[in-house]
C-alpha positions as CSV (number, residue, x, y, z in Angstrom):
1,X,-71.0,13.7,10.1
2,X,-73.7,12.4,12.4
3,X,-75.3,15.0,14.6
4,X,-74.2,14.5,18.2
5,X,-77.7,13.9,19.5
6,X,-77.8,10.7,17.4
7,X,-74.5,9.2,18.6
8,X,-74.4,6.0,20.6
9,X,-73.7,7.2,24.1
10,X,-72.4,3.9,25.5
11,X,-69.4,4.5,27.7
12,X,-69.8,8.3,27.7
13,X,-68.3,10.3,30.5
14,X,-69.5,13.5,32.0
15,X,-67.4,15.7,29.7
16,X,-69.0,13.9,26.7
17,X,-72.4,14.8,28.0
18,X,-71.2,18.3,28.7
19,X,-70.2,18.7,25.0
20,X,-73.6,17.3,23.9
21,X,-75.3,19.8,26.3
22,X,-73.3,22.7,24.8
23,X,-74.2,21.6,21.3
24,X,-77.9,21.3,22.1
25,X,-77.8,24.6,24.1
26,X,-76.5,26.5,21.1
27,X,-78.9,24.8,18.7
28,X,-82.0,25.5,20.8
29,X,-81.0,28.9,22.2
30,X,-80.4,30.2,18.7
31,X,-83.5,28.5,17.3
32,X,-84.1,31.3,14.9
33,X,-80.9,30.4,13.0
34,X,-81.1,26.6,13.5
35,X,-84.8,26.0,13.0
36,X,-84.2,23.8,9.9
37,X,-82.0,21.5,11.9
38,X,-84.4,21.5,14.9
39,X,-87.4,20.6,12.6
40,X,-85.5,17.6,11.3
41,X,-84.7,16.0,14.7
42,X,-86.1,12.5,15.0
43,X,-86.6,12.0,18.8
44,X,-87.0,8.2,18.3
45,X,-83.3,8.1,17.3
46,X,-82.1,10.0,20.4
47,X,-81.4,8.7,23.9
48,X,-83.4,9.5,27.0
49,X,-80.4,11.6,28.2
50,X,-80.5,13.6,25.0
51,X,-84.3,14.2,25.4
52,X,-83.9,15.2,29.0
53,X,-81.1,17.7,28.1
54,X,-83.3,19.2,25.4
55,X,-86.2,19.4,27.7
56,X,-84.1,21.1,30.4
57,X,-82.7,23.7,27.9
58,X,-86.1,24.4,26.4
59,X,-87.6,24.9,29.9
60,X,-84.7,26.9,31.2
61,X,-85.0,29.5,28.4
62,X,-88.8,29.4,28.3
63,X,-88.8,28.2,24.7
64,X,-91.8,26.0,25.3
65,X,-93.2,26.7,21.8
66,X,-90.4,24.5,20.4
67,X,-92.2,21.5,22.0
68,X,-95.2,22.3,19.9
69,X,-93.3,21.4,16.7
70,X,-94.6,18.1,15.3
71,X,-91.3,16.4,15.7
72,X,-90.6,17.6,19.3
73,X,-94.1,17.3,20.8
74,X,-93.1,14.1,22.6
75,X,-90.7,16.1,24.7
76,X,-93.7,17.3,26.7
77,X,-93.9,13.7,28.1
78,X,-90.2,13.7,29.3
79,X,-89.7,12.1,32.7
80,X,-86.6,12.6,34.9
81,X,-83.7,10.2,34.5
82,X,-83.6,7.2,36.8
83,X,-79.9,7.8,37.6
84,X,-78.1,11.1,37.9
85,X,-76.5,12.5,34.7
86,X,-73.4,14.4,35.9
87,X,-72.2,17.0,33.5
88,X,-68.9,18.9,33.7
89,X,-69.1,22.6,33.8
90,X,-70.4,25.3,36.1
91,X,-73.5,26.6,34.4
92,X,-77.1,26.4,35.7
93,X,-76.0,24.3,38.7
94,X,-78.7,25.8,40.8
95,X,-81.5,25.6,38.3
96,X,-84.6,23.7,39.4
97,X,-85.4,22.2,36.0
98,X,-82.1,20.4,35.9
99,X,-82.4,19.1,39.4
100,X,-86.0,18.0,38.8
101,X,-84.8,16.0,35.7
102,X,-81.9,14.5,37.7
103,X,-79.1,16.3,35.8
104,X,-76.2,17.6,37.9
105,X,-73.5,20.1,36.9
């Protein structure tokens, strides 16, 4: 099975991005149990949306040290999305980092 962060996101709807966000959230939040997977992520194979979601999650939980990993260091250069990414759900809707990166719940 291909990891969801590598999937082609053409035609995705908000609930698809919500599912991706939930996956990334669990992976990054529980980094101590998922570090092997995290260390294997190839950002060059991910979309800008995926990188922005990862950036938001890492910043929201103050897990900045994850962006010091050799494979994730490019996340430090993440810029906001040009268009709003609307995600279904009701979590973190008032969080500044998501608004700053143009992600809306």
